[in-house]
Backbone as CSV, one residue per row, in Angstrom:
resi,resn,N_x,N_y,N_z,CA_x,CA_y,CA_z,C_x,C_y,C_z
1,MET,-156.352,46.623,114.838,-154.942,47.045,114.909,-154.894,48.166,114.241
2,LEU,-155.658,48.391,112.947,-155.424,49.874,112.463,-155.771,51.049,113.242
3,LEU,-156.870,50.636,114.197,-157.322,51.731,114.951,-156.186,52.010,116.503
4,LEU,-155.463,50.494,116.568,-154.332,51.068,117.724,-153.086,51.967,117.043
5,LEU,-153.051,51.413,115.844,-151.750,52.347,115.252,-152.166,53.597,115.070
6,SER,-153.627,54.143,114.839,-153.866,55.373,114.610,-153.860,56.128,115.849
7,CYS,-154.175,55.455,116.725,-154.509,56.342,118.302,-153.061,56.151,118.546
8,CYS,-152.000,55.350,118.836,-150.481,55.792,118.758,-149.975,56.665,117.816
9,ARG,-150.179,57.143,116.507,-149.737,57.935,116.038,-150.134,59.248,116.204
10,ARG,-151.210,59.360,116.672,-151.886,60.638,117.436,-151.446,61.194,118.819
11,LEU,-150.727,60.418,119.435,-150.056,60.324,120.618,-149.264,60.785,120.817
12,PHE,-148.336,60.149,119.895,-146.770,60.575,119.176,-146.683,61.830,118.835
13,TYR,-147.489,62.471,118.507,-147.408,63.431,117.465,-147.737,64.699,118.310
14,ARG,-148.799,64.218,119.456,-149.039,65.039,120.474,-147.929,65.532,121.762
15,LEU,-147.278,64.250,121.801,-146.242,64.179,122.924,-144.783,65.289,122.111
16,VAL,-144.844,65.121,120.822,-143.251,65.759,120.564,-143.608,66.984,119.545
17,LYS,-145.006,67.207,119.860,-145.204,69.050,119.247,-144.562,69.841,119.848
18,PRO,-143.412,70.572,119.166,-142.779,71.700,119.723,-143.547,72.546,120.057
19,THR,-142.948,73.253,121.304,-143.333,74.702,121.728,-142.332,75.592,121.855
20,SER,-142.921,76.858,121.779,-141.886,77.447,121.527,-141.612,78.174,122.399
21,LEU,-140.199,78.436,123.181,-139.773,78.852,124.281,-139.367,80.398,124.102
22,CYS,-139.000,80.855,122.521,-138.805,82.048,122.485,-140.427,83.125,122.667
23,ALA,-141.210,82.593,122.944,-142.346,83.431,122.832,-142.240,83.601,124.355
24,GLY,-142.977,85.000,124.945,-142.907,85.226,125.695,-141.816,85.285,127.014
25,HIS,-139.948,85.251,126.085,-139.163,85.428,126.747,-138.590,86.181,126.205
26,LYS,-137.562,86.922,127.060,-137.230,88.425,126.343,-136.670,88.515,124.820
27,ALA,-136.424,89.783,124.752,-135.957,90.132,123.367,-134.888,89.400,123.277
28,VAL,-135.083,88.613,122.300,-134.037,87.342,121.675,-132.548,88.022,121.008
29,SER,-131.283,88.052,121.077,-130.333,88.128,120.617,-130.259,87.854,119.187
30,PRO,-129.773,88.741,118.158,-129.567,88.387,116.973,-128.730,87.175,116.593
31,LEU,-127.939,86.560,117.479,-127.258,85.477,117.657,-128.210,84.190,117.228
32,PHE,-129.233,84.112,117.761,-129.726,82.969,117.755,-131.529,83.361,118.071
33,ALA,-132.169,83.377,116.724,-133.671,84.168,116.791,-134.316,82.770,117.007
34,CYS,-135.772,83.178,116.922,-136.787,82.121,116.712,-136.793,81.194,115.507
35,PHE,-137.432,80.430,115.536,-137.341,79.725,114.632,-138.428,80.493,113.221
36,PRO,-138.387,79.797,112.061,-137.979,78.663,111.486,-136.632,78.826,111.012
37,ALA,-135.414,79.815,111.390,-134.309,79.537,111.134,-133.660,79.925,112.716
38,PRO,-133.431,78.813,113.270,-133.087,78.463,114.834,-131.500,78.875,114.530
39,TRP,-130.690,78.188,113.313,-129.306,78.807,113.426,-129.004,79.968,112.116
40,PRO,-128.578,80.922,112.976,-128.403,82.040,111.874,-126.435,81.569,110.995
41,ARG,-126.423,82.153,110.351,-125.340,81.957,109.260,-124.352,82.298,110.598
42,GLY,-123.279,81.329,110.952,-121.975,81.643,111.792,-120.998,80.791,111.305
43,ILE,-119.512,81.632,111.543,-118.753,80.912,111.553,-118.476,79.261,111.995
44,LEU,-119.494,78.851,113.008,-119.665,77.174,113.059,-120.869,76.868,113.334
45,SER,-121.764,76.879,112.401,-123.143,76.442,112.566,-123.389,74.676,113.003
46,PRO,-124.119,74.663,114.074,-124.535,72.921,114.278,-124.572,72.093,113.317
47,GLY,-123.632,71.009,112.785,-123.911,70.510,111.359,-123.106,71.002,110.038
48,ARG,-122.296,71.575,110.635,-121.500,72.492,109.853,-119.950,72.592,109.628
49,ALA,-119.054,72.848,108.725,-117.870,72.314,109.277,-117.451,74.276,109.367
50,PRO,-116.414,74.534,109.768,-115.948,76.245,109.444,-115.736,76.335,108.317
51,ARG,-115.603,77.561,108.069,-115.770,78.194,106.334,-113.997,77.545,105.859
52,ASP,-113.133,77.658,106.731,-112.036,77.400,106.168,-111.666,75.856,106.244
53,GLY,-112.518,74.938,106.411,-112.283,73.675,106.159,-111.956,73.128,107.087
54,ARG,-111.337,73.732,108.221,-110.991,73.140,109.200,-112.126,72.734,110.934
55,ARG,-111.972,71.631,111.368,-112.615,70.944,112.222,-112.543,72.061,113.698
56,SER,-113.603,71.830,113.966,-113.260,72.676,115.540,-112.893,71.773,116.750
57,THR,-112.267,72.322,117.636,-111.764,71.193,118.413,-112.695,71.340,119.898
58,LEU,-113.600,72.234,119.684,-114.307,71.864,120.716,-115.583,70.903,120.465
59,ALA,-116.136,70.764,121.771,-117.102,69.494,121.909,-118.610,70.200,121.260
60,THR,-119.372,69.442,120.707,-120.628,69.883,120.351,-121.458,69.920,121.313
61,PRO,-122.766,70.528,121.341,-123.658,69.883,121.882,-124.147,68.618,122.462
62,ARG,-124.180,68.291,123.515,-124.695,66.803,123.348,-125.943,66.230,122.770
63,ALA,-126.788,67.098,122.860,-128.197,66.421,122.638,-127.829,66.371,120.988
64,GLY,-127.099,66.860,120.376,-126.972,66.959,118.478,-125.603,66.033,118.262
65,ALA,-125.023,65.538,119.142,-123.708,64.754,118.871,-123.996,63.057,118.161
66,THR,-125.189,63.004,118.246,-124.955,61.323,118.014,-126.404,61.159,116.746
67,LYS,-127.365,61.875,116.692,-128.438,62.314,116.139,-129.287,63.561,115.877
68,ARG,-129.834,63.647,114.664,-130.227,64.985,114.243,-131.442,65.570,115.766
69,ARG,-130.929,66.801,116.032,-131.520,67.065,116.978,-133.340,67.560,116.341
70,THR,-134.063,67.737,117.526,-135.372,67.912,117.440,-135.721,69.256,117.765
71,ARG,-136.313,69.903,117.130,-137.170,71.129,117.118,-137.318,71.859,118.638
72,ALA,-137.612,70.970,119.010,-137.563,71.100,120.952,-136.139,71.327,121.743
73,GLN,-135.602,70.329,121.242,-133.972,70.435,121.332,-133.222,71.733,120.887
74,GLU,-133.434,72.121,119.580,-132.853,73.327,119.154,-133.333,74.619,119.945
75,GLU,-134.714,74.622,120.409,-134.941,75.636,121.095,-134.795,75.826,122.348
76,LYS,-134.407,74.829,123.345,-133.923,74.868,124.477,-132.279,74.927,124.197
77,GLU,-131.635,74.518,123.434,-130.160,75.159,123.119,-130.147,76.949,123.093
78,GLN,-131.356,76.736,122.289,-131.236,78.801,121.896,-131.738,79.520,123.382
79,LEU,-132.487,78.716,124.099,-132.842,79.369,125.595,-131.747,79.296,126.416
80,ILE,-130.731,78.093,126.148,-129.415,78.221,127.264,-128.814,79.164,126.519
81,LEU,-128.271,79.530,125.503,-127.316,80.622,124.659,-127.532,81.760,125.152
82,GLU,-129.113,82.080,125.424,-129.343,83.086,125.365,-129.519,83.599,126.809
83,SER,-129.643,82.585,127.728,-129.467,83.074,129.283,-127.877,82.903,129.474
84,ALA,-126.756,82.499,129.050,-125.478,82.621,129.084,-125.255,83.482,128.378
85,LEU,-125.882,84.350,127.657,-125.439,85.135,126.881,-125.296,86.187,127.832
86,ASP,-126.632,86.213,128.845,-126.937,87.653,129.851,-126.135,87.287,131.236
87,VAL,-125.692,85.861,131.658,-124.845,85.642,132.526,-123.671,86.425,132.022
88,PHE,-122.882,86.084,131.132,-121.659,86.110,130.605,-121.325,87.653,130.647
89,SER,-122.186,88.240,129.531,-122.168,89.764,129.849,-122.282,90.450,131.245
90,ARG,-122.755,89.823,132.371,-122.877,90.314,133.556,-121.583,90.046,134.263
91,HIS,-121.168,89.008,134.601,-120.108,88.322,135.337,-118.736,88.099,134.951
92,GLY,-118.922,88.394,133.134,-117.855,87.379,132.693,-117.679,86.272,132.651
93,PHE,-116.472,85.423,132.041,-116.214,84.610,131.785,-115.817,83.677,132.977
94,ARG,-115.277,84.169,133.684,-114.623,83.512,134.858,-115.852,83.622,136.252
95,GLY,-116.176,84.970,136.291,-117.199,84.962,137.083,-118.736,83.995,137.125
96,SER,-118.360,83.740,136.173,-119.964,83.006,135.551,-119.814,81.202,136.032
97,THR,-120.949,80.789,136.349,-120.602,79.186,136.197,-122.030,78.852,135.773
98,ILE,-121.690,77.243,136.003,-123.209,76.608,134.981,-124.263,76.513,135.992
99,ASP,-124.335,76.888,137.250,-125.636,77.006,138.055,-125.841,77.982,137.582
100,GLN,-125.465,79.288,137.523,-125.907,80.648,137.154,-126.969,81.003,135.635
101,ILE,-126.172,79.881,135.074,-126.998,79.599,133.505,-127.887,78.933,133.507
102,ALA,-128.020,78.005,134.279,-129.028,76.812,134.497,-130.174,78.003,135.098
103,LEU,-129.927,78.306,136.124,-130.867,79.441,137.125,-131.272,80.153,135.810
104,ALA,-130.734,81.339,135.235,-131.297,81.755,134.417,-132.100,81.199,133.039
105,ALA,-132.052,80.247,132.641,-132.424,79.479,131.542,-134.090,78.683,132.434
106,GLY,-133.907,78.524,134.011,-135.291,77.834,134.176,-134.869,76.414,133.914
107,MET,-133.950,75.824,134.549,-133.961,74.219,134.239,-132.734,73.869,135.005
108,SER,-132.746,72.407,135.563,-131.720,71.887,136.436,-130.249,71.713,135.594
109,LYS,-129.344,71.934,136.640,-128.089,71.618,135.829,-127.709,70.616,135.111
110,PRO,-128.378,69.645,135.868,-127.970,68.185,134.743,-128.916,68.049,133.350
111,ASN,-130.181,69.021,133.440,-130.695,69.230,132.735,-130.443,69.726,131.325
112,LEU,-129.420,70.993,131.737,-128.538,71.763,131.112,-127.238,70.918,130.265
113,LEU,-126.768,70.593,131.170,-125.498,69.560,130.441,-125.773,68.624,129.758
114,TYR,-127.065,68.119,129.679,-127.496,67.612,128.581,-127.136,67.969,127.089
115,TYR,-127.413,69.045,127.271,-127.270,69.910,126.054,-125.760,70.556,125.962
116,PHE,-125.298,70.859,126.611,-123.695,71.404,126.743,-122.986,70.812,127.479
117,PRO,-121.752,70.325,127.235,-120.921,69.345,128.472,-120.437,70.382,129.738
118,ASN,-120.324,71.555,128.987,-119.299,72.700,130.032,-119.627,73.931,129.652
119,LYS,-119.137,75.069,130.422,-119.505,76.201,130.382,-118.734,76.754,129.038
120,GLU,-116.989,76.012,129.082,-116.126,76.189,127.776,-117.057,76.640,126.696
121,THR,-117.705,75.110,126.376,-118.389,74.974,124.781,-119.202,76.174,125.024
122,ILE,-120.016,76.375,125.765,-121.423,77.283,125.376,-120.515,78.485,125.092
123,HIS,-119.967,78.940,125.721,-118.854,80.031,125.709,-118.115,80.627,124.058
124,HIS,-117.850,79.245,124.031,-117.004,79.083,122.223,-118.325,79.416,121.801
125,GLN,-119.510,78.627,121.481,-120.379,79.020,120.385,-120.590,80.379,120.493
126,LEU,-121.111,80.908,121.922,-121.560,82.355,121.939,-120.176,83.201,121.066
127,MET,-119.132,83.396,121.140,-118.323,83.963,120.642,-118.398,83.826,119.353
128,GLU,-117.932,82.277,118.743,-118.071,82.281,117.151,-119.238,83.132,116.765
129,ARG,-120.578,82.784,117.106,-121.671,83.286,116.584,-121.623,85.088,116.408
130,LEU,-121.057,85.546,117.892,-120.938,86.994,118.192,-119.897,87.176,116.671
131,LEU,-118.750,86.835,116.905,-118.087,87.043,115.798,-118.518,87.505,114.613
132,ASP,-119.606,86.377,113.907,-119.851,86.623,112.745,-120.798,87.885,112.617
133,THR,-121.284,88.060,113.804,-122.241,89.291,113.491,-121.894,90.468,113.151
134,TRP,-120.375,90.553,114.331,-119.694,91.800,114.351,-119.011,91.908,112.974
135,LEU,-119.053,91.120,111.809,-118.467,91.333,110.695,-119.546,91.551,109.910
136,GLN,-120.675,91.611,110.009,-121.595,91.815,108.762,-121.351,93.264,108.574
137,PRO,-121.446,94.235,109.303,-121.592,95.782,108.783,-120.356,95.836,108.090
138,LEU,-118.916,95.633,108.311,-118.063,95.481,107.546,-118.051,95.092,106.458
139,GLU,-118.651,94.221,106.357,-118.897,93.180,105.003,-119.653,93.822,103.730
140,HIS,-120.467,94.661,104.434,-121.296,95.627,103.796,-120.653,96.708,102.918
141,MET,-119.751,96.952,103.223,-119.378,98.350,102.742,-118.706,97.783,100.982
142,ASN,-119.353,98.882,100.433,-119.364,98.578,98.891,-118.448,99.093,97.988
143,PRO,-117.253,98.496,97.776,-116.155,99.167,97.294,-116.680,100.349,95.752
144,LEU,-118.022,99.874,95.317,-118.026,100.865,94.056,-118.711,102.307,94.401
145,GLY,-119.087,102.118,95.906,-119.913,103.309,96.308,-118.717,104.449,97.103
146,ASP,-119.694,105.486,97.249,-119.076,106.690,97.453,-118.183,106.441,98.959
147,PRO,-116.780,106.706,99.029,-116.126,106.531,100.172,-116.939,107.077,101.313
148,ILE,-116.845,108.133,101.460,-117.107,108.929,102.756,-118.841,108.332,103.314
149,GLU,-119.675,107.967,102.036,-120.952,107.337,102.729,-120.859,106.129,102.611
150,GLU,-120.366,105.209,102.439,-119.995,103.938,103.019,-119.170,103.978,104.051
151,ILE,-118.487,104.620,104.394,-117.530,104.754,106.010,-118.538,105.116,106.812
152,THR,-119.091,106.360,106.326,-119.916,107.102,107.639,-121.390,105.884,107.971
153,ALA,-121.755,105.189,107.207,-122.897,104.189,107.061,-122.880,103.158,108.007
154,TYR,-120.967,102.454,107.981,-120.703,101.602,108.641,-120.442,102.177,109.969
155,VAL,-120.055,103.476,110.245,-119.762,104.007,111.619,-121.700,103.730,112.522
156,HIS,-122.859,104.556,112.194,-123.791,104.669,112.155,-124.357,102.944,112.244
157,ARG,-124.044,102.112,111.832,-124.181,100.846,111.906,-123.623,99.941,113.312
158,LYS,-122.545,100.389,113.510,-121.937,100.242,114.423,-122.701,100.430,115.852
159,LEU,-122.965,101.527,115.369,-123.371,102.378,116.786,-124.768,101.960,116.990
160,GLU,-125.686,101.864,116.169,-126.790,100.901,116.150,-126.877,99.574,117.129
161,MET,-125.605,98.640,116.747,-125.449,97.653,117.314,-125.370,98.020,118.994
162,ALA,-124.520,98.832,119.250,-123.691,99.300,120.631,-125.267,99.548,121.545
163,ARG,-126.151,100.363,120.334,-127.488,100.687,121.386,-128.289,99.405,121.334
164,ASP,-128.312,98.688,120.718,-129.587,97.272,120.459,-129.019,96.256,120.871
165,TYR,-127.721,95.941,121.548,-126.876,94.769,121.400,-125.680,95.135,122.325
166,PRO,-126.405,95.729,123.498,-125.063,95.884,124.343,-124.530,94.817,124.922
167,ARG,-125.377,93.703,125.429,-124.778,92.604,126.106,-123.988,91.833,125.413
168,GLU,-124.291,91.977,123.915,-122.827,91.252,123.075,-121.675,91.605,123.065
169,SER,-121.972,93.308,122.782,-120.800,93.802,122.855,-119.659,93.929,123.800
170,ARG,-120.601,93.631,124.749,-119.885,93.399,126.067,-119.104,92.277,126.526
171,ILE,-119.765,91.419,126.200,-119.282,89.911,126.318,-117.911,89.842,125.356
172,PHE,-118.190,90.536,124.468,-117.073,90.147,122.968,-115.797,90.857,123.719
173,ALA,-115.818,92.272,124.517,-114.875,93.156,125.051,-114.319,92.239,126.079
174,ASN,-115.276,91.564,126.892,-114.773,90.475,128.092,-113.399,89.441,127.323
175,GLU,-113.839,89.170,126.221,-113.091,87.921,125.656,-111.999,88.434,125.255
176,ILE,-111.990,89.709,124.493,-110.627,90.353,124.093,-109.836,90.716,125.300
177,LEU,-110.101,91.117,126.331,-109.824,91.918,127.766,-109.062,90.100,128.271
178,ARG,-109.297,89.258,128.129,-109.011,87.963,128.541,-107.764,87.339,127.636
179,GLY,-107.488,88.040,126.584,-106.393,87.454,125.484,-107.336,86.888,124.559
180,ALA,-108.592,86.676,124.130,-109.353,86.203,123.033,-108.618,84.922,122.789
181,ARG,-108.686,84.054,123.687,-107.858,82.610,123.932,-108.958,81.974,123.164
182,GLN,-110.604,82.049,122.928,-111.250,80.980,122.632,-111.560,81.663,121.023
183,ILE,-111.351,82.617,120.713,-111.361,83.295,119.264,-110.240,83.763,118.593
184,MET,-109.058,83.433,119.144,-107.646,84.077,118.545,-107.832,83.221,116.892
185,ASP,-108.153,82.184,116.729,-108.136,81.854,115.287,-108.853,82.216,114.680
186,LEU,-109.901,82.709,115.108,-110.915,83.475,114.120,-110.714,84.880,113.837
187,ILE,-110.140,85.414,114.846,-109.496,86.695,114.505,-108.232,86.748,113.661
188,LYS,-107.320,86.130,114.130,-106.377,85.587,113.119,-106.988,85.434,111.747
189,GLY,-107.599,84.319,111.358,-108.126,84.376,110.428,-109.154,85.318,109.533
190,GLU,-110.455,84.807,109.943,-111.618,85.395,109.103,-111.686,87.032,109.050
191,LEU,-111.383,87.517,110.698,-111.567,89.024,111.082,-110.370,89.696,110.227
192,LYS,-109.616,89.436,110.314,-108.006,89.525,109.393,-108.365,89.726,108.099
193,GLU,-108.894,88.840,107.607,-109.081,88.815,105.873,-109.820,89.536,105.716
194,LEU,-111.029,89.821,106.451,-111.798,91.002,106.338,-111.457,92.434,106.118
195,VAL,-110.440,92.584,107.559,-110.190,94.106,107.449,-109.280,94.206,106.528
196,ASP,-108.413,93.303,106.280,-107.102,93.489,105.216,-108.041,94.091,103.835
197,ARG,-109.075,93.094,103.182,-109.827,93.158,102.286,-110.354,94.525,101.821
198,GLN,-110.784,94.916,103.151,-111.423,96.649,103.411,-110.411,97.440,103.188
199,ALA,-109.471,97.480,104.221,-108.476,98.126,104.336,-107.784,99.031,102.860
200,LYS,-107.590,97.295,101.560,-107.626,97.966,100.273,-108.751,98.299,99.633
201,VAL,-109.618,98.360,100.096,-110.530,98.584,99.198,-110.311,100.652,99.685
202,MET,-110.029,100.976,100.969,-109.984,102.223,101.489,-108.523,102.745,100.479
203,GLY,-107.364,101.892,100.658,-106.429,102.454,99.919,-106.898,102.965,98.675
204,ASN,-107.608,102.140,98.068,-107.773,102.455,96.169,-108.430,103.727,96.527
205,TRP,-109.336,103.911,97.447,-110.028,105.402,97.159,-109.230,106.456,97.862
206,ILE,-108.239,106.146,98.303,-107.081,107.552,98.626,-106.524,107.525,97.431
207,GLU,-105.986,106.325,97.103,-105.169,106.464,95.573,-105.910,107.376,94.680
208,GLN,-107.425,107.325,94.687,-108.292,108.034,93.446,-108.439,109.332,93.630
209,GLY,-107.796,109.606,95.255,-108.236,111.249,95.717,-109.328,111.299,96.229
210,ARG,-110.555,110.134,96.014,-111.701,110.548,96.775,-111.895,110.087,98.391
211,MET,-110.851,110.214,98.810,-110.981,110.363,100.501,-109.549,110.548,100.943
212,ALA,-109.615,111.490,102.153,-108.345,111.717,102.923,-107.228,111.190,103.132
213,ASP,-106.116,110.911,103.278,-104.821,109.851,103.156,-105.020,109.491,104.522
214,VAL,-105.544,108.703,105.199,-105.443,108.218,106.431,-105.149,106.996,106.318
215,ASP,-104.572,106.347,107.601,-104.235,104.800,107.758,-105.694,104.338,107.876
216,PRO,-105.901,103.107,106.569,-107.153,102.664,106.940,-107.272,101.457,108.326
217,TYR,-106.104,100.928,108.810,-106.851,100.160,109.622,-107.041,100.951,111.192
218,HIS,-106.139,102.050,111.491,-106.489,103.031,112.248,-107.997,103.688,112.420
219,LEU,-107.921,103.842,111.203,-109.428,104.428,110.997,-110.568,103.233,111.579
220,ILE,-110.325,101.986,111.032,-111.210,101.130,111.379,-111.344,100.596,112.859
221,PHE,-110.122,100.650,113.216,-110.052,100.478,115.311,-111.052,101.695,115.478
222,SER,-110.431,102.916,115.296,-110.976,104.568,115.763,-112.808,104.191,115.758
223,ILE,-112.813,103.444,114.595,-114.721,103.059,114.541,-115.371,102.334,115.503
224,TRP,-114.316,101.085,115.762,-114.534,100.015,116.987,-114.708,101.124,118.305
225,ALA,-113.451,101.862,118.495,-113.481,102.054,119.854,-114.527,103.465,119.838
226,THR,-115.186,104.223,118.779,-115.867,105.242,119.216,-117.434,104.771,119.187
227,THR,-117.398,103.415,118.511,-118.974,102.911,118.351,-119.210,101.964,119.654
228,GLN,-118.639,101.091,120.236,-118.684,100.067,120.881,-118.709,100.703,122.326
229,HIS,-117.711,101.777,122.371,-117.557,102.510,123.922,-119.032,102.660,124.352
230,TYR,-120.000,103.164,123.846,-121.261,103.360,124.267,-122.052,102.223,125.060
231,ALA,-121.513,101.358,124.576,-122.179,99.921,124.835,-121.467,99.473,126.064
232,ASP,-119.961,99.017,125.750,-118.999,98.827,127.058,-118.865,99.586,127.799
233,PHE,-118.810,100.644,128.039,-118.762,101.971,128.869,-119.889,102.084,129.178
234,ASP,-120.955,101.676,129.301,-122.245,102.006,129.205,-122.523,103.371,130.573
235,ALA,-122.247,102.255,131.899,-122.551,103.083,132.899,-121.727,104.294,133.280
236,GLN,-120.657,104.540,132.376,-119.654,105.423,132.805,-120.366,106.865,131.663
237,VAL,-120.473,106.173,130.595,-121.555,107.554,130.165,-122.371,108.100,130.758
238,ARG,-123.732,107.037,130.925,-124.774,107.375,131.830,-123.976,108.806,132.960
239,ALA,-123.096,107.969,133.394,-122.892,108.917,134.835,-122.260,110.618,134.656
240,VAL,-121.520,110.446,133.530,-120.814,111.464,132.926,-121.619,112.636,132.269
241,LEU,-122.838,112.044,131.644,-123.680,112.715,130.685,-124.671,113.213,132.102
242,GLY,-124.894,112.548,133.490,-125.610,112.985,134.071,-127.352,112.391,133.404
243,PRO,-128.151,112.699,134.528,-129.837,112.406,134.441,-130.160,112.685,133.192
244,ASP,-129.915,114.029,132.656,-130.804,114.756,131.844,-130.465,114.016,130.410
245,ARG,-129.359,113.760,130.198,-128.975,113.014,128.960,-128.566,111.703,128.779
246,ASP,-129.301,110.650,129.923,-128.459,109.679,129.768,-129.708,108.387,129.100
247,GLY,-130.487,109.159,128.765,-131.658,108.444,127.877,-131.095,107.747,126.502
248,ASP,-132.162,107.098,125.806,-131.805,106.802,124.244,-131.058,108.180,123.585
249,GLY,-131.393,109.596,123.882,-131.026,110.262,122.964,-129.470,110.852,122.658
250,ARG,-128.997,110.003,123.894,-127.533,110.024,123.884,-126.750,109.362,122.192
251,PHE,-127.478,108.308,121.934,-127.439,107.909,120.760,-127.228,108.870,119.446
252,ASP,-128.548,109.566,119.569,-128.672,110.222,118.592,-127.708,111.560,118.494
253,GLU,-127.225,111.718,119.789,-126.127,112.805,119.396,-124.884,112.329,119.175
254,ALA,-124.337,110.820,119.514,-123.705,110.205,119.247,-123.330,110.013,117.721
255,SER,-124.503,109.964,117.626,-124.745,109.842,115.761,-124.328,111.129,114.994
256,ALA,-124.696,111.597,115.576,-124.201,113.362,114.869,-122.994,113.889,115.316
257,PHE,-122.795,113.243,116.136,-121.057,113.774,116.577,-119.899,112.844,115.377
258,LEU,-120.361,111.725,115.681,-119.341,110.969,114.847,-120.027,111.184,113.239
259,ASP,-120.944,111.579,112.694,-121.062,111.760,111.471,-120.301,112.650,111.035
260,ARG,-120.088,114.191,111.644,-119.512,115.231,111.404,-118.092,114.852,111.480
261,LEU,-117.737,114.524,112.705,-116.232,113.760,112.835,-115.788,113.218,111.800
262,TYR,-116.247,111.917,111.261,-115.932,111.488,110.167,-115.789,111.968,108.691
263,ARG,-117.092,112.532,108.433,-116.877,113.233,107.257,-115.687,114.278,107.160
264,LYS,-115.525,115.258,108.316,-114.699,116.340,108.184,-113.393,115.469,108.025
265,MET,-113.027,114.507,108.374,-111.424,113.557,108.738,-111.710,113.297,107.279
266,LEU,-112.459,112.880,106.776,-112.317,111.925,105.341,-112.418,112.842,104.126
267,THR,-112.723,113.569,104.153,-113.251,114.252,103.119,-111.844,114.849,102.632
268,PRO,-111.399,114.937,101.165,-110.221,115.178,100.782,-110.031,116.668,100.587
């Protein structure tokens, strides 16, 4: 009997031993890095309530609805979300289908639907995580730091994100163009609260004479526009610059230009 139990135990661990789906896959988005931390800090992380205490009205992945998800299930969900990010960034929400996402993830449609009940749920999870990722550079602005250095550092961080994560930038832009219906509560909530807080910091710097008197809100909007443009309008930027300047060097040029632009504008 003991020998039989021992054999069964070894067989069980052999069957459930997780294998990394991230290994060998293309570069994984910062929204869902590989283990041991499969779920990055997010506005809505699995098994966690939203930060403001409200419950999400959207369905959660089916695989985690009734019991704790296994490591293999979490890896599958990561793979689906990573594949969906690619599909949504190429075709937009309306132009994307569950079949396209399943094909990109290398699984059958029924298998995908075991983890996520519909396209809307996949898209909503992506947008929640993406918004949190997009907030982080602005959160890092230090009220006690030098105003010019803090703001230009924010510009450079945003430009780096446009360079390194163009798919994420485009899917966010597409959602805004659709009216931000899936994330409007998050924009009016957490995003607005953060912008209000940092606008107040900039207002204090202006009152102290440490930076030029500009509207903090429109300053932030201009930073978003001048950095995310290089991801959202990548094809246009490459075409206008021409083949001699459409490589990664264009980001170095943009970085130098924007640094000079904002330093001159913000210096009191």
